[in-house]
N, C-alpha and C positions, 0 to 999 in steps of 0.2 A: 654886349655882343652875344650873339647866339651861336651855338655849335652847328656845324654843317651836318646834315643828316644824309647818310648814304641811301641812294635810291635802290630799291630792290626791283628786279624784273617782275613783270606781271605774272600771276600764277599760271596763266594760260601758256606762256612761253616755257616755263619749267615743266609743265605737264606734257607738252609736246616732246621735249627732249627726252624725258624718261620713258615715254611710250613708243619711241621710235624703235623699229626693228634693227637688229644688228645687220651690218652690211654683209652681202654674200661674198665669199672668197672669190677673188678675180682669177685665180690660177686654175679653176675648174673649167675645162673646155670640152664639150661633148664631141667635137670633131677630131680631137687628138686621141689616138689609140693608146692603150696600156702597153707597158713593156713586154708583157708575156705573149702578146698576140702577133708579134712580128712587125709591128709598126714603129719600133724604137728607132732612134737615130742611128745606132750602131748597126741595126739590121738593114737599114736603108743604104748605109755606106758599104756594107758587105755585099749587098745585091748589086750596087753600082760597080764595085771592084770585080765581081764575078762575071760581069758581061764580057764577051769576047773583045769588044772594042775598048774596054776600060773606061776610065773617067779621069777628069782633071781635078786639081785641088779646088779650083773655082766652083766647079759643079758640086763638089762635096760640101763646100762652104754654103752654097745656096740651098742645098737639100736639108742641111742640119741647122743652119743659123750659127755655126761655130766660126771662130776667127781662124785665120790661116795657121797660126802656131798651134792651135788646138787640133786641127786636122792632121798636121804633121806629127804631133805627139801621139795621136790615135793610131796613125799608120805605124809608127815606130814601136810604141808601147804595147798596143793591143794586137794589131794585125801580125807584126813580126815576132815580138817577144812572147806575148801571152798565148796567142792562138797558133804561133809557129807556122804561119802561112808564108809561102814563097811570094813576096811582093815584087813585081816586075815594074820597072820604071823605064819608059821609052820616050824619046823626043820625036814626035810626029808632027811635021809641018810647023815646027817652031814651038809647039806646045808640049809640055811634059804630061804624059799620060801614064796613069798607074792602073795595074790590074793584078789579080791574083791568079797565079798559074794553077790550073785545075789539076794537072797530073801530079805535081810535086807539092801540093798544099796539105798533104797529110802530116800528122805530127811526127812520124818516124823519119821524115825526109828533111828535117831542119838542118841548117848549116852547122849548128853546134855539134850535133851527133856525128855528122860527116867528118868534122875536124878531129873529134875525139877518136873516131875509128881510124883515121889516117895516122894520127900520132901514136896510137897504140900498136900499129902494125910494124 
């Protein structure tokens, strides 16, 4: 009986594999703006909330690609807590609409500072 011999791939196949260029990264998109120039998802949501008519969670989801719980977390964590904006929620024609109140949206007018001032008096 003779031993079985393993077949090697032809040299031309191995040469092609080693000579192939590395793949381009797929996350580089020229149409997507950088964070610093106002085209970020957060900037888009802030612009939508700043409009007088406000916006819905569905519209924010569509603009950012976020899921509903992510939009709600952004509203609570960033808009209300971190930026201390006065987020107004209204039900208009059966739809919940969110907007940022332009007059009370400065940092000194947060609910926390008002409560502390009331309790200190």
